[in-house]
PDB file as gemmi writes it, atoms N, CA and C in Angstrom:
CRYST1    1.000    1.000    1.000  90.00  90.00  90.00 P 1                      
ATOM      1  N   MET A   1      88.073 115.768 104.242  1.00  0.00           N  
ATOM      2  CA  MET A   1      88.265 114.526 103.964  1.00  0.00           C  
ATOM      3  C   MET A   1      89.333 114.543 105.182  1.00  0.00           C  
ATOM      4  N   ALA A   2      88.973 113.302 105.892  1.00  0.00           N  
ATOM      5  CA  ALA A   2      90.063 112.774 107.015  1.00  0.00           C  
ATOM      6  C   ALA A   2      90.982 111.638 105.908  1.00  0.00           C  
ATOM      7  N   ARG A   3      91.964 112.465 106.922  1.00  0.00           N  
ATOM      8  CA  ARG A   3      93.321 110.829 105.825  1.00  0.00           C  
ATOM      9  C   ARG A   3      92.794 109.035 105.886  1.00  0.00           C  
ATOM     10  N   ASP A   4      92.857 108.283 104.562  1.00  0.00           N  
ATOM     11  CA  ASP A   4      92.394 107.069 105.534  1.00  0.00           C  
ATOM     12  C   ASP A   4      94.458 105.801 106.075  1.00  0.00           C  
ATOM     13  N   ILE A   5      94.018 105.993 106.972  1.00  0.00           N  
ATOM     14  CA  ILE A   5      95.182 106.051 108.113  1.00  0.00           C  
ATOM     15  C   ILE A   5      95.665 103.853 107.358  1.00  0.00           C  
ATOM     16  N   TYR A   6      94.969 103.058 106.468  1.00  0.00           N  
ATOM     17  CA  TYR A   6      95.006 102.198 106.246  1.00  0.00           C  
ATOM     18  C   TYR A   6      95.889 102.282 104.883  1.00  0.00           C  
ATOM     19  N   ALA A   7      95.634 102.823 103.799  1.00  0.00           N  
ATOM     20  CA  ALA A   7      96.282 103.282 102.733  1.00  0.00           C  
ATOM     21  C   ALA A   7      97.670 103.244 102.950  1.00  0.00           C  
ATOM     22  N   TYR A   8      98.490 103.555 103.496  1.00  0.00           N  
ATOM     23  CA  TYR A   8      99.624 103.760 103.510  1.00  0.00           C  
ATOM     24  C   TYR A   8     100.037 103.540 104.947  1.00  0.00           C  
ATOM     25  N   ARG A   9     101.374 102.640 104.242  1.00  0.00           N  
ATOM     26  CA  ARG A   9     102.471 101.593 105.313  1.00  0.00           C  
ATOM     27  C   ARG A   9     103.546 102.476 105.111  1.00  0.00           C  
ATOM     28  N   GLN A  10     104.416 102.018 105.703  1.00  0.00           N  
ATOM     29  CA  GLN A  10     105.496 102.435 105.978  1.00  0.00           C  
ATOM     30  C   GLN A  10     106.857 101.838 104.808  1.00  0.00           C  
ATOM     31  N   VAL A  11     107.780 103.563 103.964  1.00  0.00           N  
ATOM     32  CA  VAL A  11     108.049 103.002 103.309  1.00  0.00           C  
ATOM     33  C   VAL A  11     109.465 103.736 103.544  1.00  0.00           C  
ATOM     34  N   ALA A  12     111.010 102.909 102.969  1.00  0.00           N  
ATOM     35  CA  ALA A  12     112.058 103.680 103.168  1.00  0.00           C  
ATOM     36  C   ALA A  12     112.732 104.049 101.489  1.00  0.00           C  
ATOM     37  N   VAL A  13     112.229 105.138 101.973  1.00  0.00           N  
ATOM     38  CA  VAL A  13     113.336 106.139 100.784  1.00  0.00           C  
ATOM     39  C   VAL A  13     114.458 106.380 101.000  1.00  0.00           C  
ATOM     40  N   HIS A  14     115.301 107.363 100.052  1.00  0.00           N  
ATOM     41  CA  HIS A  14     116.333 107.878  99.658  1.00  0.00           C  
ATOM     42  C   HIS A  14     115.924 108.999  99.173  1.00  0.00           C  
ATOM     43  N   SER A  15     117.046 109.969  98.788  1.00  0.00           N  
ATOM     44  CA  SER A  15     117.677 110.586  97.970  1.00  0.00           C  
ATOM     45  C   SER A  15     118.192 110.219  96.993  1.00  0.00           C  
ATOM     46  N   VAL A  16     118.116 110.762  95.733  1.00  0.00           N  
ATOM     47  CA  VAL A  16     119.051 110.540  94.466  1.00  0.00           C  
ATOM     48  C   VAL A  16     119.366 111.570  93.809  1.00  0.00           C  
ATOM     49  N   GLN A  17     120.513 112.027  93.222  1.00  0.00           N  
ATOM     50  CA  GLN A  17     119.486 113.046  91.866  1.00  0.00           C  
ATOM     51  C   GLN A  17     119.985 112.224  91.264  1.00  0.00           C  
ATOM     52  N   ARG A  18     118.958 112.871  89.696  1.00  0.00           N  
ATOM     53  CA  ARG A  18     119.140 112.172  88.676  1.00  0.00           C  
ATOM     54  C   ARG A  18     118.015 113.576  87.732  1.00  0.00           C  
ATOM     55  N   GLY A  19     119.332 114.072  86.595  1.00  0.00           N  
ATOM     56  CA  GLY A  19     118.931 114.598  85.538  1.00  0.00           C  
ATOM     57  C   GLY A  19     118.922 115.995  86.555  1.00  0.00           C  
ATOM     58  N   GLY A  20     120.224 116.372  87.417  1.00  0.00           N  
ATOM     59  CA  GLY A  20     120.671 117.854  87.879  1.00  0.00           C  
ATOM     60  C   GLY A  20     119.288 117.832  89.557  1.00  0.00           C  
ATOM     61  N   ALA A  21     118.621 117.189  88.969  1.00  0.00           N  
ATOM     62  CA  ALA A  21     117.195 117.203  90.346  1.00  0.00           C  
ATOM     63  C   ALA A  21     117.505 116.662  91.303  1.00  0.00           C  
ATOM     64  N   VAL A  22     117.053 116.979  92.552  1.00  0.00           N  
ATOM     65  CA  VAL A  22     116.559 115.517  93.199  1.00  0.00           C  
ATOM     66  C   VAL A  22     115.736 115.062  93.927  1.00  0.00           C  
ATOM     67  N   GLU A  23     115.507 113.563  93.156  1.00  0.00           N  
ATOM     68  CA  GLU A  23     114.064 112.873  94.276  1.00  0.00           C  
ATOM     69  C   GLU A  23     114.549 112.383  94.842  1.00  0.00           C  
ATOM     70  N   ILE A  24     113.065 111.964  95.657  1.00  0.00           N  
ATOM     71  CA  ILE A  24     112.924 111.063  96.643  1.00  0.00           C  
ATOM     72  C   ILE A  24     112.315 109.945  96.091  1.00  0.00           C  
ATOM     73  N   HIS A  25     112.524 108.572  95.992  1.00  0.00           N  
ATOM     74  CA  HIS A  25     112.750 107.195  95.623  1.00  0.00           C  
ATOM     75  C   HIS A  25     112.498 106.232  96.681  1.00  0.00           C  
ATOM     76  N   PRO A  26     112.011 105.112  96.491  1.00  0.00           N  
ATOM     77  CA  PRO A  26     112.051 103.379  98.151  1.00  0.00           C  
ATOM     78  C   PRO A  26     113.018 103.489  97.349  1.00  0.00           C  
ATOM     79  N   VAL A  27     114.234 103.120  98.939  1.00  0.00           N  
ATOM     80  CA  VAL A  27     115.353 102.316  98.812  1.00  0.00           C  
ATOM     81  C   VAL A  27     114.540 100.404  97.994  1.00  0.00           C  
ATOM     82  N   PRO A  28     115.211 100.047  97.243  1.00  0.00           N  
ATOM     83  CA  PRO A  28     115.470  98.699  96.751  1.00  0.00           C  
ATOM     84  C   PRO A  28     115.410  97.724  98.023  1.00  0.00           C  
ATOM     85  N   GLY A  29     114.057  96.455  96.959  1.00  0.00           N  
ATOM     86  CA  GLY A  29     114.561  95.096  98.084  1.00  0.00           C  
ATOM     87  C   GLY A  29     112.754  95.259  99.089  1.00  0.00           C  
ATOM     88  N   GLN A  30     112.327  96.425  98.499  1.00  0.00           N  
ATOM     89  CA  GLN A  30     111.120  96.810  98.955  1.00  0.00           C  
ATOM     90  C   GLN A  30     109.969  96.113  98.137  1.00  0.00           C  
ATOM     91  N   ALA A  31     108.359  95.620  98.494  1.00  0.00           N  
ATOM     92  CA  ALA A  31     107.716  96.108  97.129  1.00  0.00           C  
ATOM     93  C   ALA A  31     107.344  96.763  96.849  1.00  0.00           C  
ATOM     94  N   PHE A  32     108.191  98.543  96.727  1.00  0.00           N  
ATOM     95  CA  PHE A  32     107.762  98.799  95.478  1.00  0.00           C  
ATOM     96  C   PHE A  32     108.341  99.240  94.748  1.00  0.00           C  
ATOM     97  N   SER A  33     108.636  99.427  93.481  1.00  0.00           N  
ATOM     98  CA  SER A  33     109.749  99.617  92.207  1.00  0.00           C  
ATOM     99  C   SER A  33     110.512 100.658  93.125  1.00  0.00           C  
ATOM    100  N   PRO A  34     112.053 100.542  92.735  1.00  0.00           N  
ATOM    101  CA  PRO A  34     112.542 101.772  93.549  1.00  0.00           C  
ATOM    102  C   PRO A  34     112.932 103.421  92.222  1.00  0.00           C  
ATOM    103  N   GLU A  35     112.226 102.911  90.677  1.00  0.00           N  
ATOM    104  CA  GLU A  35     112.140 103.917  90.398  1.00  0.00           C  
ATOM    105  C   GLU A  35     110.841 104.629  90.731  1.00  0.00           C  
ATOM    106  N   LEU A  36     110.280 104.617  91.249  1.00  0.00           N  
ATOM    107  CA  LEU A  36     108.844 105.003  91.608  1.00  0.00           C  
ATOM    108  C   LEU A  36     108.825 106.238  92.224  1.00  0.00           C  
ATOM    109  N   LEU A  37     108.320 107.597  91.832  1.00  0.00           N  
ATOM    110  CA  LEU A  37     108.469 108.456  92.073  1.00  0.00           C  
ATOM    111  C   LEU A  37     108.274 108.882  93.845  1.00  0.00           C  
ATOM    112  N   VAL A  38     108.740 109.456  94.371  1.00  0.00           N  
ATOM    113  CA  VAL A  38     107.781 110.266  96.322  1.00  0.00           C  
ATOM    114  C   VAL A  38     107.185 111.642  95.913  1.00  0.00           C  
ATOM    115  N   GLN A  39     106.496 111.857  95.917  1.00  0.00           N  
ATOM    116  CA  GLN A  39     105.401 112.902  96.654  1.00  0.00           C  
ATOM    117  C   GLN A  39     105.771 113.512  98.132  1.00  0.00           C  
ATOM    118  N   CYS A  40     106.977 114.236  98.421  1.00  0.00           N  
ATOM    119  CA  CYS A  40     106.471 114.212  99.563  1.00  0.00           C  
ATOM    120  C   CYS A  40     106.943 115.573 100.339  1.00  0.00           C  
ATOM    121  N   SER A  41     107.714 116.427 101.759  1.00  0.00           N  
ATOM    122  CA  SER A  41     108.080 117.637 101.613  1.00  0.00           C  
ATOM    123  C   SER A  41     109.365 118.214 100.539  1.00  0.00           C  
ATOM    124  N   GLN A  42     108.973 118.862 100.933  1.00  0.00           N  
ATOM    125  CA  GLN A  42     110.593 119.101  99.669  1.00  0.00           C  
ATOM    126  C   GLN A  42     112.024 119.573 100.968  1.00  0.00           C  
ATOM    127  N   ARG A  43     111.633 119.501 101.905  1.00  0.00           N  
ATOM    128  CA  ARG A  43     112.717 119.639 102.649  1.00  0.00           C  
ATOM    129  C   ARG A  43     113.912 118.170 102.585  1.00  0.00           C  
ATOM    130  N   LEU A  44     113.150 117.176 102.411  1.00  0.00           N  
ATOM    131  CA  LEU A  44     113.745 116.015 102.295  1.00  0.00           C  
ATOM    132  C   LEU A  44     114.763 116.121 101.090  1.00  0.00           C  
ATOM    133  N   LYS A  45     114.567 116.573 100.590  1.00  0.00           N  
ATOM    134  CA  LYS A  45     115.773 116.440  99.017  1.00  0.00           C  
ATOM    135  C   LYS A  45     116.431 118.750  99.307  1.00  0.00           C  
ATOM    136  N   ASP A  46     116.058 118.673 100.649  1.00  0.00           N  
ATOM    137  CA  ASP A  46     117.726 120.071 101.130  1.00  0.00           C  
ATOM    138  C   ASP A  46     118.760 119.344 101.196  1.00  0.00           C  
ATOM    139  N   LEU A  47     119.979 119.474  99.880  1.00  0.00           N  
ATOM    140  CA  LEU A  47     121.234 118.955 100.539  1.00  0.00           C  
ATOM    141  C   LEU A  47     122.253 119.559 101.443  1.00  0.00           C  
ATOM    142  N   ASN A  48     121.476 121.273 102.183  1.00  0.00           N  
ATOM    143  CA  ASN A  48     122.449 121.458 103.124  1.00  0.00           C  
ATOM    144  C   ASN A  48     121.479 120.986 104.592  1.00  0.00           C  
ATOM    145  N   THR A  49     120.377 119.545 104.015  1.00  0.00           N  
ATOM    146  CA  THR A  49     120.176 119.765 105.550  1.00  0.00           C  
ATOM    147  C   THR A  49     120.264 118.144 105.744  1.00  0.00           C  
ATOM    148  N   TYR A  50     120.080 117.784 104.430  1.00  0.00           N  
ATOM    149  CA  TYR A  50     119.940 115.671 103.941  1.00  0.00           C  
ATOM    150  C   TYR A  50     121.674 115.928 102.965  1.00  0.00           C  
ATOM    151  N   PRO A  51     122.129 114.790 103.473  1.00  0.00           N  
ATOM    152  CA  PRO A  51     123.297 115.013 102.372  1.00  0.00           C  
ATOM    153  C   PRO A  51     122.657 113.799 101.201  1.00  0.00           C  
ATOM    154  N   LEU A  52     122.536 114.216  99.844  1.00  0.00           N  
ATOM    155  CA  LEU A  52     122.803 112.693  98.547  1.00  0.00           C  
ATOM    156  C   LEU A  52     122.851 111.688  99.661  1.00  0.00           C  
ATOM    157  N   GLY A  53     121.585 110.696  99.453  1.00  0.00           N  
ATOM    158  CA  GLY A  53     121.506 109.231  99.427  1.00  0.00           C  
ATOM    159  C   GLY A  53     120.717 109.517 101.061  1.00  0.00           C  
ATOM    160  N   THR A  54     120.738 110.203 101.456  1.00  0.00           N  
ATOM    161  CA  THR A  54     119.691 110.251 103.487  1.00  0.00           C  
ATOM    162  C   THR A  54     118.483 109.468 102.819  1.00  0.00           C  
ATOM    163  N   CYS A  55     118.788 108.619 104.295  1.00  0.00           N  
ATOM    164  CA  CYS A  55     117.945 107.317 104.256  1.00  0.00           C  
ATOM    165  C   CYS A  55     115.986 107.641 104.810  1.00  0.00           C  
ATOM    166  N   PHE A  56     115.003 108.001 104.348  1.00  0.00           N  
ATOM    167  CA  PHE A  56     113.961 108.382 105.719  1.00  0.00           C  
ATOM    168  C   PHE A  56     113.266 107.265 105.637  1.00  0.00           C  
ATOM    169  N   LEU A  57     112.366 106.870 106.812  1.00  0.00           N  
ATOM    170  CA  LEU A  57     111.402 106.774 106.847  1.00  0.00           C  
ATOM    171  C   LEU A  57     109.862 107.636 106.979  1.00  0.00           C  
ATOM    172  N   LEU A  58     109.001 106.241 106.051  1.00  0.00           N  
ATOM    173  CA  LEU A  58     107.755 107.428 105.562  1.00  0.00           C  
ATOM    174  C   LEU A  58     106.117 106.862 105.640  1.00  0.00           C  
ATOM    175  N   ASP A  59     105.634 107.081 106.174  1.00  0.00           N  
ATOM    176  CA  ASP A  59     104.197 106.234 105.392  1.00  0.00           C  
ATOM    177  C   ASP A  59     103.553 107.462 104.307  1.00  0.00           C  
ATOM    178  N   ALA A  60     104.177 106.611 103.372  1.00  0.00           N  
ATOM    179  CA  ALA A  60     103.282 107.130 102.235  1.00  0.00           C  
ATOM    180  C   ALA A  60     102.382 105.536 101.399  1.00  0.00           C  
ATOM    181  N   LYS A  61     101.206 105.886 100.724  1.00  0.00           N  
ATOM    182  CA  LYS A  61     100.405 105.278  99.998  1.00  0.00           C  
ATOM    183  C   LYS A  61     100.775 105.479  98.674  1.00  0.00           C  
ATOM    184  N   LEU A  62     100.379 104.491  97.466  1.00  0.00           N  
ATOM    185  CA  LEU A  62     100.535 103.898  96.077  1.00  0.00           C  
ATOM    186  C   LEU A  62      98.869 104.813  95.474  1.00  0.00           C  
ATOM    187  N   THR A  63      99.674 105.592  94.651  1.00  0.00           N  
ATOM    188  CA  THR A  63      98.490 106.557  93.714  1.00  0.00           C  
ATOM    189  C   THR A  63      99.393 106.901  92.554  1.00  0.00           C  
ATOM    190  N   ASP A  64      97.425 107.241  91.311  1.00  0.00           N  
ATOM    191  CA  ASP A  64      97.767 107.064  90.424  1.00  0.00           C  
ATOM    192  C   ASP A  64      97.684 108.826  89.662  1.00  0.00           C  
ATOM    193  N   ARG A  65      96.889 109.198  90.934  1.00  0.00           N  
ATOM    194  CA  ARG A  65      96.484 110.467  90.976  1.00  0.00           C  
ATOM    195  C   ARG A  65      96.655 111.764  90.068  1.00  0.00           C  
ATOM    196  N   GLY A  66      96.459 112.144  88.738  1.00  0.00           N  
ATOM    197  CA  GLY A  66      97.246 112.773  87.520  1.00  0.00           C  
ATOM    198  C   GLY A  66      97.419 112.005  87.065  1.00  0.00           C  
ATOM    199  N   GLY A  67      97.658 110.832  87.240  1.00  0.00           N  
ATOM    200  CA  GLY A  67      98.435 110.355  85.603  1.00  0.00           C  
ATOM    201  C   GLY A  67      99.253 108.881  86.185  1.00  0.00           C  
ATOM    202  N   ASN A  68     100.158 109.546  86.146  1.00  0.00           N  
ATOM    203  CA  ASN A  68     101.851 108.137  86.467  1.00  0.00           C  
ATOM    204  C   ASN A  68     101.068 107.373  87.508  1.00  0.00           C  
ATOM    205  N   GLN A  69     101.500 106.527  88.531  1.00  0.00           N  
ATOM    206  CA  GLN A  69     101.820 106.248  89.652  1.00  0.00           C  
ATOM    207  C   GLN A  69     102.928 106.105  90.364  1.00  0.00           C  
ATOM    208  N   TYR A  70     103.371 107.012  91.538  1.00  0.00           N  
ATOM    209  CA  TYR A  70     103.661 107.333  92.450  1.00  0.00           C  
ATOM    210  C   TYR A  70     103.418 106.811  93.620  1.00  0.00           C  
ATOM    211  N   MET A  71     104.150 107.236  94.617  1.00  0.00           N  
ATOM    212  CA  MET A  71     103.982 107.294  95.836  1.00  0.00           C  
ATOM    213  C   MET A  71     103.274 108.826  96.417  1.00  0.00           C  
ATOM    214  N   TYR A  72     103.400 109.071  97.854  1.00  0.00           N  
ATOM    215  CA  TYR A  72     102.381 109.963  98.242  1.00  0.00           C  
ATOM    216  C   TYR A  72     102.818 109.855  99.562  1.00  0.00           C  
ATOM    217  N   ALA A  73     103.422 110.984 100.447  1.00  0.00           N  
ATOM    218  CA  ALA A  73     103.728 110.797 101.610  1.00  0.00           C  
ATOM    219  C   ALA A  73     103.271 112.286 101.867  1.00  0.00           C  
ATOM    220  N   TRP A  74     102.390 112.843 103.257  1.00  0.00           N  
ATOM    221  CA  TRP A  74     101.599 113.992 103.276  1.00  0.00           C  
ATOM    222  C   TRP A  74     103.412 114.685 103.783  1.00  0.00           C  
ATOM    223  N   HIS A  75     103.216 115.818 103.721  1.00  0.00           N  
ATOM    224  CA  HIS A  75     104.291 116.989 103.756  1.00  0.00           C  
ATOM    225  C   HIS A  75     104.406 117.116 105.341  1.00  0.00           C  
ATOM    226  N   GLY A  76     103.172 117.172 106.041  1.00  0.00           N  
ATOM    227  CA  GLY A  76     103.553 117.756 107.734  1.00  0.00           C  
ATOM    228  C   GLY A  76     103.349 116.577 108.165  1.00  0.00           C  
ATOM    229  N   ASP A  77     103.812 115.550 107.592  1.00  0.00           N  
ATOM    230  CA  ASP A  77     104.351 113.694 108.925  1.00  0.00           C  
ATOM    231  C   ASP A  77     106.037 114.578 109.075  1.00  0.00           C  
ATOM    232  N   ALA A  78     106.370 114.216 109.702  1.00  0.00           N  
ATOM    233  CA  ALA A  78     107.612 114.145 110.862  1.00  0.00           C  
ATOM    234  C   ALA A  78     108.942 113.398 109.926  1.00  0.00           C  
ATOM    235  N   VAL A  79     109.734 114.195 110.257  1.00  0.00           N  
ATOM    236  CA  VAL A  79     111.291 113.413 109.217  1.00  0.00           C  
ATOM    237  C   VAL A  79     111.656 112.509 110.496  1.00  0.00           C  
ATOM    238  N   GLN A  80     111.621 111.354 109.777  1.00  0.00           N  
ATOM    239  CA  GLN A  80     112.193 110.468 110.696  1.00  0.00           C  
ATOM    240  C   GLN A  80     113.380 109.532 110.030  1.00  0.00           C  
ATOM    241  N   VAL A  81     114.776 110.547 109.841  1.00  0.00           N  
ATOM    242  CA  VAL A  81     115.910 109.388 109.343  1.00  0.00           C  
ATOM    243  C   VAL A  81     116.797 108.081 109.434  1.00  0.00           C  
ATOM    244  N   LEU A  82     117.079 107.230 108.729  1.00  0.00           N  
ATOM    245  CA  LEU A  82     117.858 106.249 108.806  1.00  0.00           C  
ATOM    246  C   LEU A  82     118.743 106.113 108.862  1.00  0.00           C  
ATOM    247  N   SER A  83     119.317 105.346 109.993  1.00  0.00           N  
ATOM    248  CA  SER A  83     120.692 105.052 109.621  1.00  0.00           C  
ATOM    249  C   SER A  83     121.165 103.726 108.663  1.00  0.00           C  
ATOM    250  N   PRO A  84     122.599 103.433 108.052  1.00  0.00           N  
ATOM    251  CA  PRO A  84     122.181 102.379 106.872  1.00  0.00           C  
ATOM    252  C   PRO A  84     122.111 101.241 107.942  1.00  0.00           C  
ATOM    253  N   LYS A  85     122.485 100.554 109.217  1.00  0.00           N  
ATOM    254  CA  LYS A  85     122.016  99.714 110.130  1.00  0.00           C  
ATOM    255  C   LYS A  85     120.526  99.852 110.391  1.00  0.00           C  
ATOM    256  N   GLN A  86     120.200 100.708 110.672  1.00  0.00           N  
ATOM    257  CA  GLN A  86     117.955 101.045 110.489  1.00  0.00           C  
ATOM    258  C   GLN A  86     117.820 101.032 109.002  1.00  0.00           C  
ATOM    259  N   THR A  87     118.006 101.130 108.564  1.00  0.00           N  
ATOM    260  CA  THR A  87     118.048 101.118 106.703  1.00  0.00           C  
ATOM    261  C   THR A  87     117.937  99.587 106.655  1.00  0.00           C  
ATOM    262  N   LYS A  88     118.427  99.008 106.875  1.00  0.00           N  
ATOM    263  CA  LYS A  88     118.988  96.977 106.554  1.00  0.00           C  
ATOM    264  C   LYS A  88     118.065  96.766 107.251  1.00  0.00           C  
ATOM    265  N   ALA A  89     117.617  97.138 108.507  1.00  0.00           N  
ATOM    266  CA  ALA A  89     116.940  96.399 109.949  1.00  0.00           C  
ATOM    267  C   ALA A  89     115.941  96.318 109.231  1.00  0.00           C  
ATOM    268  N   PHE A  90     115.307  97.161 108.780  1.00  0.00           N  
ATOM    269  CA  PHE A  90     113.835  97.651 108.589  1.00  0.00           C  
ATOM    270  C   PHE A  90     114.290  96.562 106.697  1.00  0.00           C  
ATOM    271  N   LEU A  91     114.412  96.637 106.116  1.00  0.00           N  
ATOM    272  CA  LEU A  91     114.706  95.915 105.246  1.00  0.00           C  
ATOM    273  C   LEU A  91     114.568  94.917 104.975  1.00  0.00           C  
ATOM    274  N   ALA A  92     115.475  93.621 106.431  1.00  0.00           N  
ATOM    275  CA  ALA A  92     115.065  92.263 106.280  1.00  0.00           C  
ATOM    276  C   ALA A  92     113.744  92.239 107.393  1.00  0.00           C  
ATOM    277  N   GLU A  93     113.002  92.571 107.925  1.00  0.00           N  
ATOM    278  CA  GLU A  93     112.205  93.009 108.386  1.00  0.00           C  
ATOM    279  C   GLU A  93     110.727  93.174 107.514  1.00  0.00           C  
ATOM    280  N   PHE A  94     110.651  93.465 107.080  1.00  0.00           N  
ATOM    281  CA  PHE A  94     109.222  93.625 105.829  1.00  0.00           C  
ATOM    282  C   PHE A  94     109.507  92.646 104.609  1.00  0.00           C  
ATOM    283  N   ARG A  95     110.993  92.634 104.209  1.00  0.00           N  
ATOM    284  CA  ARG A  95     111.834  91.884 103.328  1.00  0.00           C  
ATOM    285  C   ARG A  95     110.138  91.011 102.743  1.00  0.00           C  
ATOM    286  N   ARG A  96     109.844  90.192 103.610  1.00  0.00           N  
ATOM    287  CA  ARG A  96     108.400  88.660 103.571  1.00  0.00           C  
ATOM    288  C   ARG A  96     107.130  89.406 102.850  1.00  0.00           C  
ATOM    289  N   GLY A  97     106.736  90.854 103.798  1.00  0.00           N  
ATOM    290  CA  GLY A  97     105.631  91.626 103.270  1.00  0.00           C  
ATOM    291  C   GLY A  97     105.509  92.284 101.989  1.00  0.00           C  
ATOM    292  N   ARG A  98     104.550  91.354 100.887  1.00  0.00           N  
ATOM    293  CA  ARG A  98     104.727  91.200  99.573  1.00  0.00           C  
ATOM    294  C   ARG A  98     103.484  92.522  99.120  1.00  0.00           C  
ATOM    295  N   ILE A  99     103.070  93.140  98.384  1.00  0.00           N  
ATOM    296  CA  ILE A  99     102.255  94.376  98.412  1.00  0.00           C  
ATOM    297  C   ILE A  99     101.129  93.144  96.793  1.00  0.00           C  
TER     298      ILE A  99                                                      
END                                                                             
């Protein structure tokens, strides 16, 4: 089955450490709760490559497959790292867009 490209939206996410584990969550200030987990490529959690707090731009969709709601980003998509300036600009551009 082909991927439904209309279900995916660009989302700024960042790595955080919770309970000793590195997790990926949406950056605050978007239509998605910063408490949502993001299921994505494990390489975004590699602290040797990307320091804790690194922001990324992902194409992700909201899903509840298997129970609780979470965001899903395909692991094979290219990784786009956002600088703090780029993250701020992205959040300012899409602040008006609510889902």
